[in-house]
N, CA, C and O of each residue as an XYZ file, in Angstrom:
460
protein
N      65.041     96.635     91.357
C      65.918     97.471     90.580
C      65.146     98.219     89.513
O      65.558     99.314     89.131
N      64.065     97.688     89.022
C      63.310     98.333     87.954
C      62.914     99.738     88.362
O      62.414     99.967     89.463
N      63.149    100.679     87.448
C      62.714    102.035     87.695
C      63.650    102.891     88.522
O      63.326    104.046     88.796
N      64.809    102.368     88.936
C      65.747    103.213     89.669
C      67.149    103.047     89.099
O      67.351    102.301     88.140
N      68.097    103.729     89.678
C      69.458    103.727     89.154
C      70.423    102.934     90.033
O      71.631    103.160     89.955
N      69.942    102.027     90.854
C      70.820    101.224     91.696
C      71.648    100.286     90.837
O      71.149     99.701     89.875
N      72.905    100.150     91.191
C      73.782     99.224     90.484
C      73.558     97.799     90.972
O      73.545     96.866     90.169
N      73.383     97.624     92.257
C      73.281     96.292     92.846
C      71.903     96.100     93.473
O      71.372     96.976     94.156
N      71.348     94.923     93.214
C      70.106     94.496     93.864
C      70.441     93.199     94.575
O      71.084     92.333     93.982
N      70.036     93.035     95.805
C      70.334     91.831     96.582
C      69.057     91.055     96.860
O      67.989     91.627     97.077
N      69.200     89.726     96.847
C      68.099     88.870     97.270
C      68.680     87.639     97.946
O      69.826     87.264     97.701
N      67.882     87.020     98.794
C      68.303     85.791     99.455
C      67.828     84.611     98.626
O      66.631     84.418     98.415
N      68.794     83.823     98.161
C      68.497     82.645     97.344
C      67.858     81.580     98.228
O      67.965     81.633     99.453
N      67.198     80.618     97.601
C      66.544     79.534     98.334
C      67.518     78.770     99.230
O      67.120     78.221    100.257
N      68.808     78.734     98.837
C      69.799     78.006     99.636
C      70.413     78.863    100.752
O      71.322     78.413    101.450
N      69.916     80.096    100.920
C      70.364     80.961    102.001
C      71.443     81.968    101.630
O      71.720     82.886    102.401
N      72.058     81.809    100.457
C      73.083     82.773    100.038
C      72.439     84.106     99.682
O      71.325     84.156     99.160
N      73.156     85.179     99.971
C      72.719     86.505     99.538
C      73.385     86.762     98.187
O      74.607     86.877     98.093
N      72.569     86.847     97.158
C      73.045     87.017     95.790
C      72.871     88.473     95.386
O      71.829     89.077     95.637
N      73.892     89.026     94.763
C      73.835     90.390     94.258
C      73.668     90.345     92.742
O      74.387     89.624     92.050
N      72.722     91.117     92.239
C      72.509     91.253     90.802
C      73.057     92.618     90.404
O      72.554     93.653     90.842
N      74.080     92.607     89.583
C      74.728     93.839     89.134
C      74.279     94.123     87.705
O      74.554     93.340     86.796
N      73.588     95.243     87.508
C      73.180     95.635     86.154
C      74.359     96.321     85.490
O      74.722     97.437     85.862
N      74.956     95.664     84.513
C      76.156     96.176     83.862
C      75.881     97.412     83.020
O      76.811     98.127     82.645
N      74.612     97.670     82.718
C      74.254     98.811     81.892
C      74.156    100.129     82.626
O      73.973    101.166     81.988
N      74.273    100.128     83.961
C      74.170    101.385     84.705
C      75.325    102.309     84.332
O      75.111    103.492     84.069
N      76.525    101.789     84.308
C      77.680    102.607     83.983
C      78.040    102.609     82.512
O      78.822    103.447     82.062
N      77.477    101.678     81.760
C      77.817    101.551     80.349
C      76.558    101.225     79.557
O      76.102    100.082     79.590
N      75.984    102.188     78.849
C      74.732    101.965     78.119
C      74.796    100.829     77.097
O      73.767    100.246     76.758
N      75.997    100.510     76.603
C      76.116     99.400     75.658
C      75.768     98.070     76.317
O      75.426     97.109     75.628
N      75.851     98.008     77.640
C      75.568     96.767     78.369
C      74.186     96.760     79.010
O      73.915     95.912     79.861
N      73.311     97.675     78.628
C      71.964     97.714     79.199
C      71.274     96.372     78.964
O      71.271     95.852     77.848
N      70.698     95.827     80.014
C      70.011     94.542     79.935
C      70.901     93.348     80.213
O      70.453     92.207     80.105
N      72.167     93.592     80.573
C      73.099     92.522     80.919
C      73.368     92.578     82.419
O      73.524     93.658     82.989
N      73.420     91.417     83.050
C      73.539     91.337     84.504
C      74.601     90.320     84.903
O      74.735     89.274     84.269
N      75.356     90.630     85.956
C      76.303     89.698     86.562
C      75.776     89.336     87.942
O      75.161     90.163     88.616
N      76.016     88.108     88.355
C      75.554     87.605     89.648
C      76.757     87.331     90.541
O      77.729     86.700     90.126
N      76.671     87.816     91.771
C      77.778     87.672     92.711
C      77.316     87.038     94.013
O      76.218     87.298     94.506
N      78.198     86.193     94.556
C      78.080     85.679     95.914
C      79.287     86.258     96.643
O      80.389     85.717     96.550
N      79.084     87.347     97.361
C      80.210     88.082     97.944
C      80.997     88.751     96.832
O      80.431     89.485     96.022
N      82.294     88.503     96.789
C      83.159     89.094     95.765
C      83.302     88.211     94.525
O      83.919     88.623     93.543
N      82.740     87.006     94.561
C      82.910     86.049     93.462
C      81.746     86.121     92.471
O      80.583     85.989     92.852
N      82.079     86.333     91.191
C      81.033     86.276     90.172
C      80.676     84.817     89.954
O      81.542     83.990     89.670
N      79.390     84.507     90.091
C      78.946     83.118     90.007
C      77.997     82.874     88.845
O      77.570     81.740     88.628
N      77.665     83.900     88.104
C      76.762     83.712     86.973
C      76.513     85.006     86.241
O      77.002     86.071     86.618
N      75.737     84.882     85.180
C      75.362     86.037     84.378
C      74.093     85.709     83.610
O      73.749     84.543     83.413
N      73.409     86.754     83.184
C      72.292     86.584     82.265
C      72.054     87.897     81.555
O      72.506     88.954     81.996
N      71.343     87.815     80.456
C      70.991     89.016     79.715
C      69.561     88.899     79.232
O      69.071     87.804     78.953
N      68.904     90.028     79.137
C      67.544     90.065     78.625
C      67.592     89.910     77.105
O      68.578     90.306     76.484
N      66.548     89.343     76.493
C      66.583     89.110     75.042
C      66.886     90.361     74.221
O      67.546     90.267     73.186
N      66.425     91.514     74.653
C      66.658     92.732     73.883
C      68.037     93.330     74.115
O      68.368     94.347     73.504
N      68.851     92.731     74.979
C      70.179     93.272     75.279
C      71.123     93.212     74.079
O      72.169     93.862     74.087
N      70.770     92.445     73.055
C      71.620     92.364     71.866
C      71.359     93.505     70.888
O      72.062     93.637     69.886
N      70.354     94.329     71.172
C      70.027     95.441     70.283
C      71.074     96.549     70.403
O      71.867     96.576     71.344
N      71.059     97.461     69.427
C      71.964     98.614     69.464
C      71.672     99.467     70.697
O      70.522     99.556     71.129
N      72.711    100.099     71.270
C      72.524    100.896     72.488
C      71.438    101.959     72.377
O      70.702    102.180     73.339
N      71.320    102.620     71.232
C      70.311    103.675     71.116
C      68.899    103.115     71.096
O      67.948    103.818     71.437
N      68.751    101.855     70.699
C      67.436    101.209     70.701
C      67.099    100.707     72.104
O      66.010    100.964     72.619
N      68.043     99.990     72.719
C      67.747     99.401     74.032
C      67.741    100.428     75.162
O      67.293    100.124     76.268
N      68.229    101.628     74.900
C      68.210    102.684     75.920
C      66.794    103.008     76.373
O      66.595    103.487     77.489
N      65.817    102.754     75.524
C      64.424    103.073     75.834
C      63.654    101.877     76.394
O      62.473    101.995     76.721
N      64.316    100.736     76.503
C      63.654     99.539     77.023
C      63.522     99.619     78.538
O      64.432    100.071     79.234
N      62.377     99.173     79.033
C      62.146     99.113     80.480
C      62.784     97.849     81.044
O      62.718     96.783     80.433
N      63.397     97.978     82.208
C      63.897     96.798     82.899
C      62.724     96.077     83.542
O      61.750     96.714     83.943
N      62.808     94.753     83.645
C      61.737     94.018     84.320
C      61.684     94.367     85.802
O      62.611     94.961     86.353
N      60.583     93.987     86.429
C      60.470     94.247     87.864
C      61.405     93.316     88.643
O      61.983     92.383     88.086
N      61.535     93.592     89.929
C      62.468     92.848     90.771
C      62.183     91.353     90.774
O      63.117     90.552     90.735
N      60.911     90.959     90.819
C      60.566     89.538     90.840
C      61.052     88.828     89.580
O      61.532     87.697     89.658
N      60.936     89.474     88.425
C      61.403     88.868     87.176
C      62.926     88.770     87.156
O      63.471     87.773     86.683
N      63.617     89.784     87.661
C      65.079     89.719     87.723
C      65.542     88.586     88.637
O      66.499     87.879     88.320
N      64.867     88.417     89.760
C      65.207     87.313     90.668
C      64.955     85.976     89.985
O      65.771     85.062     90.096
N      63.837     85.853     89.283
C      63.530     84.608     88.570
C      64.607     84.308     87.526
O      65.057     83.168     87.414
N      65.022     85.322     86.761
C      66.076     85.128     85.760
C      67.397     84.738     86.427
O      68.116     83.872     85.928
N      67.711     85.373     87.547
C      68.944     85.055     88.267
C      68.936     83.604     88.744
O      69.942     82.906     88.623
N      67.816     83.154     89.279
C      67.723     81.769     89.753
C      67.874     80.786     88.603
O      68.529     79.755     88.752
N      67.269     81.097     87.448
C      67.431     80.232     86.274
C      68.890     80.192     85.833
O      69.411     79.130     85.492
N      69.548     81.352     85.841
C      70.959     81.408     85.445
C      71.822     80.578     86.393
O      72.720     79.862     85.950
N      71.554     80.670     87.683
C      72.332     79.911     88.660
C      72.084     78.411     88.547
O      72.922     77.610     88.962
N      70.943     78.029     87.992
C      70.621     76.616     87.794
C      71.092     76.118     86.426
O      70.808     74.981     86.050
N      71.815     76.969     85.675
C      72.291     76.636     84.323
C      71.158     76.240     83.392
O      71.311     75.348     82.558
N      70.024     76.906     83.538
C      68.874     76.646     82.674
C      69.225     77.058     81.243
O      69.692     78.176     81.026
N      69.006     76.171     80.260
C      69.390     76.486     78.876
C      68.582     77.617     78.246
O      68.954     78.114     77.183
N      67.497     78.030     78.870
C      66.697     79.130     78.320
C      67.297     80.495     78.627
O      66.854     81.503     78.076
N      68.290     80.539     79.491
C      68.893     81.803     79.903
C      69.929     82.240     78.876
O      70.816     81.472     78.501
N      69.803     83.480     78.430
C      70.790     84.039     77.508
C      71.989     84.565     78.281
O      71.841     85.210     79.319
N      73.180     84.282     77.761
C      74.420     84.850     78.274
C      75.221     85.343     77.077
O      74.883     85.030     75.935
N      76.270     86.104     77.321
C      77.109     86.555     76.216
C      77.706     85.367     75.475
O      77.821     85.393     74.249
N      78.085     84.327     76.207
C      78.644     83.129     75.577
C      77.651     82.431     74.671
O      78.007     82.004     73.573
N      76.406     82.310     75.120
C      75.366     81.673     74.309
C      75.123     82.479     73.038
O      75.005     81.907     71.954
N      75.047     83.792     73.163
C      74.817     84.647     71.998
C      75.983     84.529     71.021
O      75.766     84.467     69.811
N      77.215     84.498     71.527
C      78.389     84.353     70.658
C      78.357     83.026     69.914
O      78.684     82.972     68.728
N      77.964     81.955     70.600
C      77.868     80.647     69.950
C      76.780     80.637     68.880
O      76.972     80.064     67.808
N      75.638     81.267     69.161
C      74.557     81.329     68.172
C      75.014     82.097     66.933
O      74.730     81.683     65.809
N      75.715     83.204     67.129
C      76.224     83.996     66.009
C      77.241     83.189     65.207
O      77.181     83.149     63.978
N      78.172     82.547     65.906
C      79.200     81.762     65.227
C      78.578     80.649     64.395
O      78.996     80.402     63.263
N      77.587     79.985     64.954
C      76.904     78.917     64.222
C      76.190     79.472     62.995
O      76.194     78.850     61.932
N      75.580     80.638     63.146
C      74.839     81.240     62.033
C      75.756     81.627     60.874
O      75.362     81.528     59.712
N      76.976     82.068     61.185
C      77.897     82.470     60.120
C      78.886     81.370     59.762
O      79.720     81.547     58.874
N      78.796     80.234     60.448
C      79.598     79.076     60.088
C      81.030     79.090     60.575
O      81.925     78.628     59.867
N      81.268     79.610     61.771
C      82.616     79.566     62.325
C      82.614     78.765     63.617
O      81.573     78.571     64.245
N      83.794     78.307     64.001
C      83.940     77.517     65.217
C      84.261     78.423     66.395
O      85.112     79.305     66.287
N      83.591     78.213     67.511
C      83.942     78.960     68.718
C      84.973     78.205     69.540
O      85.597     78.781     70.430
N      85.160     76.917     69.251
C      86.118     76.115     70.002
C      87.555     76.337     69.564
O      88.470     76.251     70.382
N      87.770     76.623     68.270
C      89.112     76.817     67.730
C      89.115     78.072     66.877
O      88.630     78.045     65.746
N      89.649     79.170     67.393
C      89.600     80.426     66.639
C      90.370     80.386     65.328
O      90.143     81.224     64.456
N      91.286     79.418     65.173
C      92.055     79.306     63.938
C      91.428     78.349     62.936
O      91.941     78.183     61.829
N      90.327     77.721     63.314
C      89.669     76.760     62.422
C      89.024     77.489     61.251
O      88.549     78.615     61.398
N      89.010     76.837     60.079
C      88.325     77.452     58.933
C      86.823     77.446     59.162
O      86.334     76.704     60.015
N      86.081     78.257     58.419
C      84.619     78.228     58.539
C      84.086     76.813     58.355
O      84.638     76.030     57.581
N      83.021     76.490     59.062
C      82.426     75.164     58.966
C      82.031     74.881     57.527
O      81.476     75.739     56.841
N      82.323     73.669     57.079
C      81.961     73.277     55.720
C      82.972     73.699     54.669
O      82.740     73.483     53.480
N      84.090     74.297     55.073
C      85.116     74.736     54.128
C      86.291     73.779     54.221
O      86.816     73.527     55.306
N      86.698     73.251     53.085
C      87.833     72.344     53.032
C      89.106     73.141     52.794
O      89.096     74.131     52.062
N      90.190     72.716     53.404
C      91.471     73.392     53.221
C      92.272     72.805     52.065
O      93.413     73.212     51.847
N      91.716     71.876     51.332
C      92.430     71.263     50.205
C      92.378     72.115     48.995
O      92.929     71.748     47.957
């Protein structure tokens, strides 16, 4: 996928499934560097590159990794490797940094007493 405008890149996983990597940033520059993984019509995973959290005008100039790196990231994501960034992981990191709970949206900030 690196260097072209294809939306979907396909590879055969070690278990024989044909996995599609959809670059969400092709149609929406705000999502550049974010990828969804599909097995047929079912979304089975996601991952994002570390720079995908940058502002769209900054990440617009970032190069996508080569196909081998995208496949490696996809395999890590499918294995639930904790090193893989996802939107959920980034949201949890942000919430922790500002002291809010992601489990209960009505909960007060962490460390704040309601008394």
